[in-house]
VOGU-3710 file (C-alpha; in Angstrom, 3 decimals, decimal comma):
1> mdtttsnsiv> 0,000/0,000/0,000  1,472/3,370/-1,013  1,773/6,372/1,227  -1,128/8,219/-0,354  -3,491/5,316/0,178  -2,420/4,678/3,740  -2,858/8,321/4,696  -6,433/8,330/3,410  -7,536/5,429/5,542  -8,613/5,918/9,144
11> spsttlqlcs> -6,583/3,796/11,511  -8,560/1,064/13,311  -7,367/2,523/16,596  -8,903/5,902/15,808  -11,897/6,600/18,079  -14,667/9,145/17,829  -15,107/11,059/21,083  -18,793/11,159/21,935  -20,666/12,451/24,972  -24,021/11,524/26,423
21> iipenplaam> -27,007/13,706/25,606  -27,941/13,922/29,290  -25,140/15,123/31,596  -24,836/13,729/35,088  -25,747/17,179/36,413  -29,562/17,506/36,051  -29,262/21,291/35,936  -27,152/21,043/32,807  -29,666/18,655/31,326  -32,261/21,397/31,363
31> elpllpsfls> -30,111/23,638/29,187  -31,132/22,060/25,896  -30,555/24,610/23,099  -33,287/25,958/20,856  -32,819/27,314/17,336  -34,823/30,321/16,147  -37,706/29,228/13,942  -36,130/30,733/10,815  -33,042/28,541/11,351  -34,966/25,327/12,016
41> lkrhclgnns> -34,061/22,620/9,498  -36,838/20,370/8,329  -36,615/16,614/7,761  -33,428/16,304/9,806  -34,030/12,600/10,299  -33,458/12,070/6,573  -31,138/14,975/5,917  -31,775/17,970/3,681  -31,971/16,941/0,041  -30,646/13,531/0,976
51> apgefflasc> -31,811/10,055/0,237  -33,586/8,196/3,084  -31,101/6,841/5,581  -28,401/9,433/5,013  -27,450/11,648/7,969  -24,432/13,784/8,744  -23,331/12,060/11,978  -20,703/14,634/12,920  -23,329/17,396/13,206  -24,664/16,073/16,531
61> psivlhlltt> -22,992/12,770/17,463  -24,056/12,808/21,103  -27,750/12,765/20,216  -27,275/10,025/17,636  -25,319/7,972/20,161  -28,157/8,385/22,660  -30,727/7,264/20,100  -28,700/4,219/19,056  -27,633/3,022/22,492  -30,136/4,088/25,146
71> cdlkpanfsp> -33,468/4,892/23,512  -36,176/2,342/22,917  -37,718/3,810/19,781  -40,352/1,193/19,162  -43,224/1,920/16,769  -45,606/1,510/19,687  -44,126/4,591/21,352  -44,978/7,114/18,646  -45,217/7,366/14,888  -42,171/8,922/13,196
81> dlqlsiseva> -42,680/12,622/12,518  -40,503/13,691/9,609  -40,971/17,334/10,589  -39,130/16,790/13,895  -35,405/17,290/14,185  -33,524/14,339/15,620  -32,937/16,244/18,863  -36,710/16,749/19,197  -37,267/13,033/18,598  -34,697/12,231/21,297
91> aldicqkksv> -36,330/14,660/23,751  -39,781/13,187/23,105  -38,459/9,669/23,644  -36,916/10,656/26,992  -40,158/12,393/28,029  -42,087/9,177/27,421  -39,936/7,358/29,950  -41,254/9,652/32,716  -44,274/8,243/34,566  -45,885/11,691/34,710
101> fermgeedrq> -45,745/11,999/30,915  -46,368/8,446/29,744  -49,937/8,434/31,099  -50,892/11,555/29,128  -53,167/11,323/26,118  -52,092/12,939/22,856  -54,282/15,987/23,433  -52,769/16,585/26,887  -49,251/16,128/25,483  -49,809/18,708/22,800
111> eikrkcggsw> -51,262/21,119/25,357  -48,271/20,840/27,687  -45,992/21,230/24,666  -47,834/24,443/23,787  -47,612/25,776/27,363  -43,894/25,010/27,524  -43,115/26,902/24,323  -43,832/24,506/21,469  -40,795/22,225/21,809  -40,305/18,723/23,189
121> klvlrfllag> -36,917/19,859/24,467  -38,703/22,466/26,575  -41,170/19,828/27,788  -38,192/17,697/28,829  -36,730/20,673/30,698  -40,115/21,125/32,415  -40,168/17,487/33,557  -36,537/17,463/34,721  -37,029/20,693/36,684  -39,989/19,146/38,510
131> elgcrreksq> -37,976/16,072/39,429  -35,097/18,176/40,690  -37,178/20,407/42,948  -38,879/17,721/45,059  -37,034/14,484/44,125  -40,130/13,231/42,339  -39,754/9,544/41,412  -36,551/9,386/43,459  -35,845/8,148/46,977  -36,462/10,663/49,760
141> alagpghsia> -36,473/10,899/53,547  -38,689/13,637/55,008  -38,474/15,048/58,540  -41,916/16,204/59,592  -43,345/17,658/62,811  -42,785/14,742/65,175  -42,949/11,994/62,552  -41,024/10,952/59,461  -41,661/9,436/56,053  -39,197/7,681/53,734
151> vtskgvvysf> -39,978/6,768/50,116  -37,796/4,371/48,126  -37,039/4,795/44,429  -39,443/1,889/43,797  -42,242/3,760/45,563  -42,371/1,850/48,855  -43,215/4,058/51,865  -41,836/3,736/55,405  -43,059/5,728/58,420  -41,928/6,209/62,026
161> gsntsgqlgq> -42,237/8,606/64,962  -45,258/10,206/66,627  -48,567/8,593/65,682  -51,192/10,085/67,982  -53,402/10,985/65,012  -52,620/7,984/62,820  -50,200/10,039/60,704  -47,942/7,006/60,203  -50,639/5,248/58,177  -50,075/1,932/59,971
171> gtiedtwqpr> -53,684/1,410/61,096  -52,918/2,300/64,731  -52,159/5,351/66,862  -49,059/3,878/68,481  -45,669/5,574/68,184  -42,711/3,636/66,794  -39,050/4,482/66,291  -38,497/1,603/63,893  -39,208/2,434/60,220  -42,031/0,233/58,982
181> pirslsgiri> -43,497/-0,088/55,483  -47,098/1,005/55,001  -48,429/-2,346/53,835  -51,865/-1,092/52,795  -50,104/0,690/49,893  -48,808/-2,568/48,429  -48,981/-2,381/44,649  -49,143/1,428/44,588  -45,991/3,275/43,580  -45,541/6,527/45,507
191> iqaaigadrt> -43,424/9,206/43,814  -43,672/12,123/46,266  -44,680/12,835/49,872  -45,590/15,848/52,016  -45,760/16,085/55,815  -47,675/18,460/58,068  -48,544/18,564/61,747  -50,361/15,289/62,518  -50,984/14,472/58,844  -49,318/13,038/55,763
201> mlisdagevy> -49,989/13,177/52,007  -48,641/10,766/49,384  -48,723/11,089/45,589  -48,784/8,003/43,360  -47,383/7,655/39,859  -50,999/7,632/38,649  -51,540/11,129/40,048  -53,645/9,907/42,960  -53,450/11,632/46,366  -53,584/9,603/49,574
211> afgkdcfsqp> -53,887/11,209/53,019  -53,918/10,024/56,612  -53,725/11,455/60,116  -56,032/14,238/61,191  -58,843/14,609/58,674  -58,134/18,311/58,396  -57,224/18,691/54,748  -60,512/20,543/54,597  -59,599/22,525/57,703  -55,778/22,878/57,751
221> gledqdtkli> -54,419/24,514/60,859  -57,695/24,487/62,786  -57,692/22,966/66,243  -60,852/20,872/66,294  -61,092/18,353/69,085  -63,696/16,395/67,108  -61,508/16,017/64,033  -61,742/12,518/62,603  -58,582/10,397/62,630  -57,618/8,388/59,548
231> ttpqrvkslt> -55,065/5,706/60,395  -54,592/4,154/56,941  -54,056/5,941/53,613  -57,288/7,094/51,968  -57,708/8,796/48,583  -58,609/12,470/48,775  -61,932/12,502/46,920  -61,878/16,192/46,104  -58,671/15,705/44,080  -59,751/12,724/41,979
241> eifvvqaaig> -60,230/14,872/38,861  -56,690/16,312/39,049  -53,537/14,377/38,094  -51,341/15,529/40,995  -47,523/15,364/40,919  -46,638/17,250/44,118  -48,237/18,353/47,390  -47,150/20,949/49,960  -48,711/21,482/53,392  -48,768/24,886/55,102
251> yhftavlsre> -50,230/25,572/58,508  -53,435/27,120/57,158  -53,706/25,459/53,770  -52,749/22,586/51,509  -51,483/23,074/47,946  -51,132/20,587/45,091  -49,486/20,819/41,681  -50,971/19,154/38,604  -48,877/17,481/35,917  -49,794/20,343/33,579
261> grvytlswgk> -48,164/22,790/35,999  -51,350/24,233/37,527  -51,423/25,091/41,257  -54,497/24,382/43,393  -55,090/25,174/47,062  -57,526/23,832/49,633  -58,878/26,279/52,244  -57,562/29,670/53,360  -59,027/31,015/50,181  -60,491/34,390/51,106
271> derlghgsdr> -59,332/37,334/49,067  -56,882/38,498/51,693  -55,354/35,038/51,721  -54,811/33,057/48,519  -57,124/35,000/46,280  -59,752/32,593/45,012  -62,620/33,881/47,141  -63,679/30,617/48,787  -64,400/29,965/52,446  -61,308/29,219/54,537
281> ncvlphpllg> -62,626/25,731/55,312  -63,503/24,788/51,737  -62,743/21,132/50,948  -62,613/21,709/47,180  -59,393/22,576/45,342  -59,321/26,008/43,751  -56,769/27,027/41,107  -54,596/30,003/41,904  -55,741/32,963/39,864  -53,733/35,761/38,332
291> alenipvvqi> -50,238/35,526/36,897  -49,895/31,735/37,087  -53,081/30,854/35,223  -51,203/30,247/31,968  -47,640/29,701/33,182  -46,568/26,112/33,988  -45,192/25,551/37,495  -42,640/22,822/38,254  -42,341/23,060/42,061  -44,328/24,462/44,986
301> aagfcyllal> -43,182/25,122/48,567  -45,417/26,004/51,531  -44,459/28,006/54,606  -46,558/28,767/57,660  -48,890/31,169/55,824  -47,493/31,643/52,328  -46,726/29,725/49,153  -43,851/29,839/46,654  -44,111/28,573/43,066  -41,209/27,903/40,694
311> acqptgmsvy> -42,409/28,573/37,154  -40,876/27,288/33,922  -41,103/29,443/30,797  -39,252/29,372/27,456  -37,223/32,358/28,644  -36,154/30,611/31,875  -37,205/29,872/35,449  -38,813/32,365/37,835  -40,375/32,442/41,321  -43,837/33,678/42,329
321> svgcglggkl> -45,172/34,108/45,873  -48,582/34,613/47,470  -50,000/34,879/50,995  -48,844/36,606/54,188  -46,006/39,080/53,661  -44,942/39,766/57,252  -41,162/39,732/57,627  -40,663/40,128/53,890  -40,917/36,396/53,192  -42,728/37,013/49,891
331> ghgtqtsekq> -39,586/38,714/48,581  -41,175/41,813/47,038  -39,404/44,483/49,087  -42,336/45,100/51,442  -44,224/43,269/54,183  -47,512/43,556/52,329  -49,557/40,413/51,817  -50,403/39,344/48,281  -53,867/38,194/47,225  -52,624/36,579/44,018
341> prlieefsvl> -49,270/35,152/42,922  -46,715/37,854/42,160  -43,367/37,548/40,403  -40,289/38,052/42,612  -38,384/40,522/40,440  -35,160/40,621/42,446  -33,790/37,521/40,727  -33,580/39,482/37,475  -31,674/42,233/39,281  -29,250/39,608/40,618
351> kmepvmisag> -28,981/38,022/37,148  -29,798/34,708/38,760  -32,062/32,011/37,358  -33,611/30,030/40,252  -33,882/26,262/39,770  -34,980/25,187/43,267  -37,014/26,824/46,060  -37,630/26,133/49,749  -40,213/27,779/52,012  -39,358/27,715/55,704
361> twhaaavgrd> -41,804/28,634/58,414  -40,841/32,327/58,288  -38,079/32,582/55,697  -37,352/31,282/52,218  -34,414/30,296/50,020  -33,578/29,521/46,400  -30,697/27,928/44,487  -29,625/29,449/41,186  -28,495/27,623/38,075  -25,010/29,043/38,739
371> grvctwgwgr> -24,955/27,515/42,249  -25,557/30,714/44,203  -27,952/30,659/47,184  -30,393/33,456/48,058  -32,363/33,816/51,281  -35,022/36,293/52,424  -37,711/36,857/55,089  -37,434/36,834/58,881  -33,759/36,627/59,849  -33,982/35,616/63,499
381> fgclghgtge> -31,134/33,491/64,883  -29,146/34,035/61,684  -31,315/31,699/59,581  -30,615/33,793/56,450  -26,864/33,269/56,768  -25,959/36,943/56,303  -24,185/37,346/59,651  -27,023/39,139/61,468  -30,508/38,493/62,758  -32,010/41,160/60,534
391> selvpkvveg> -34,764/40,447/58,038  -34,381/40,768/54,271  -37,336/41,946/52,191  -35,937/40,683/48,870  -33,717/37,704/47,970  -30,096/38,327/48,938  -27,098/36,198/47,937  -25,436/34,405/50,875  -21,870/35,678/50,622  -20,630/33,056/53,066
401> lkdvkavhva> -21,254/30,478/50,317  -19,498/32,379/47,527  -16,926/29,595/47,101  -19,593/26,884/47,135  -21,674/25,684/44,206  -24,971/24,678/45,760  -27,298/22,048/44,327  -29,871/21,823/47,126  -31,324/23,998/49,904  -33,731/23,178/52,738
411> tgdyttfvvs> -35,371/25,543/55,234  -37,266/24,968/58,467  -38,194/26,967/61,541  -35,376/29,579/61,537  -32,934/26,976/60,220  -31,301/26,487/56,805  -29,215/23,726/55,195  -27,304/23,877/51,908  -25,783/20,952/49,972  -22,882/21,621/47,598
421> ddgqvysfgs> -22,137/19,870/44,310  -19,351/17,884/46,006  -21,742/16,555/48,664  -20,728/18,810/51,548  -23,425/20,180/53,885  -23,594/23,642/55,459  -26,056/24,843/58,106  -26,975/28,100/59,804  -29,688/29,558/62,019  -31,173/28,364/65,298
431> gefanlgqgd> -29,090/25,761/67,095  -31,907/24,678/69,387  -32,585/20,918/69,618  -29,144/20,152/68,099  -30,770/20,014/64,648  -27,965/21,989/62,955  -25,639/19,020/63,199  -22,987/21,208/64,816  -22,484/18,990/67,864  -23,773/19,676/71,366
441> eddntltpnl> -23,673/23,425/70,842  -27,101/25,065/71,028  -25,683/28,412/69,942  -27,122/30,126/66,900  -25,029/30,146/63,731  -25,188/33,443/61,836  -23,182/32,376/58,804  -22,882/29,051/56,944  -20,843/26,437/58,815  -19,699/23,119/57,394
451> vsslkeiker> -21,415/20,183/59,096  -18,172/18,356/59,794  -19,898/15,330/61,333  -21,483/14,553/57,949  -18,152/14,996/56,204  -16,781/12,190/58,355  -19,133/9,609/56,840  -16,994/9,869/53,668  -19,917/9,815/51,243  -21,604/12,546/49,240
461> vvhvsltnsi> -24,836/13,901/50,682  -27,459/14,618/48,010  -30,515/15,710/49,995  -31,423/17,217/53,380  -34,851/17,469/55,007  -35,685/19,192/58,278  -38,735/19,899/60,413  -40,744/22,909/59,241  -43,061/23,642/62,156  -43,474/26,082/65,045
471> swgghtfamt> -44,973/23,487/67,389  -42,386/20,692/67,352  -38,711/20,395/68,167  -36,733/20,044/64,978  -34,947/17,038/63,551  -32,966/16,603/60,345  -32,242/13,885/57,779  -29,246/13,806/55,446  -29,371/11,252/52,608  -26,279/10,081/50,729
481> esgkvyafgt> -25,991/9,142/47,069  -26,051/5,441/47,964  -29,353/5,830/49,825  -28,082/5,834/53,408  -29,981/8,162/55,780  -28,414/9,896/58,779  -30,543/11,565/61,465  -29,944/14,098/64,237  -31,948/16,518/66,393  -35,053/15,859/68,488
491> gdrgqlgvel> -35,977/12,194/68,790  -38,249/11,869/71,811  -41,121/10,371/69,756  -39,001/8,080/67,626  -38,920/10,474/64,672  -35,189/9,923/64,119  -35,618/6,256/63,350  -32,888/5,707/65,923  -33,379/4,284/69,417  -32,177/6,793/71,998
501> gdnlteraep> -30,779/5,898/75,392  -32,646/6,371/78,665  -33,597/9,983/79,488  -32,322/11,228/76,111  -34,587/13,363/73,917  -32,232/14,406/71,134  -29,113/13,369/69,282  -26,357/15,846/68,407  -24,291/13,590/66,137  -25,753/12,053/62,972
511> akvvgidls> -26,725/8,395/63,342  -27,498/5,994/60,520  -31,170/5,033/60,215  -31,417/1,258/59,829  -34,288/-0,785/58,478  -34,812/1,127/55,210  -33,003/0,787/51,897  -33,240/3,909/49,742  -30,618/2,864/47,197
//
């Protein structure tokens, strides 16, 4: 073989460097590019002016690799659409692997596509953003007021802790510190959970809502001695016509999010409250009116008397708030209450796109796509992390985390936790009940401190949950990437899932919760 011929042949050892269409970082996965309509190329699957089967592989090898190696493009999934680009076909295929999407009829799919901006890539971003915000369809361990719930990735639910109202769903009113599966849910896959005082809500992959504990979803926050107790999960009849993907429980209200991105609330609906004009004890869900009527929402978060909503639009993510404005927790620069959802404009000023929100009892927080953390609202005990106990009326970047890229934030009763992209955990705020994880110290922490005791477990933490209530001592869960759960804080009712010694009511150092496998 002559030199010319040998130089024109690719060596067998030559490899083509390809990358996966979906990065390991879910935030990056939401940044799927869109071309302006006048640049859109038609019939990309066949190639412009090309014979069937021809395609310029080098133009987008990562997408082609995904289609050839990981997608299951069976004819039963959808009929080929020659007007779709190959990246749109790939996005649609990934969407159909999500339980929330696969149950949609064609009409509903086209409607959500329209609301998201007319692109399957934007629909995929919508679905991924919802999963990120509340760990939908992923394992989770939730620290509620006196009791706890753990959900495995397969949808099995465990409960433990205080059970005086049947909020563990075990058919009794007996407390237990040992995590036990809720056997009456056998055959039902749960994808998300919400915990309130003496009550629990679970969401199935079919969009069904189950509740147990105090039968006060029609009267949230009301102290009624005659309230009926429900000790095993029961479907919430008033929500049967809504395909629900997330629930959030405030002190005076309950909120749910539909798969189409619509927010509904039960009770506390007078005009000075959540703006839909119903009686405060109304058992029927009412959609939030105003700005969010036609904007899809991917995550909701409920505080004591207010609600946050993370909206997903073609131009990016934004946060809306509604309810009581005392302390500035609505983030609008005043302490005025809002009757209808209102856009928090400060994120535009900060040039920050929020991708996750958390509503504490009296303060709130958000994580930006760039990893910055903002906090606002009541600042008592240093829960905002700005070095003082002063309140902030608009979101303010936590400078103490400037060298940290955050991926998760959790807020409670004057307490805040932040998880970095390398799995480190930081906490600040009230040190009462040892729920900051900072050892036996009950001192308040005004700026972010590394939770060194979690660093010692030598495994990345991916999620933190803490008690969000004014009436219970706080406890905290930290879950690692392998599914191990570590607990600390108040444990007098068994809510830690850890047996405490005699005369002990709390645990300062994280302890592994045994009896549940969240891998």
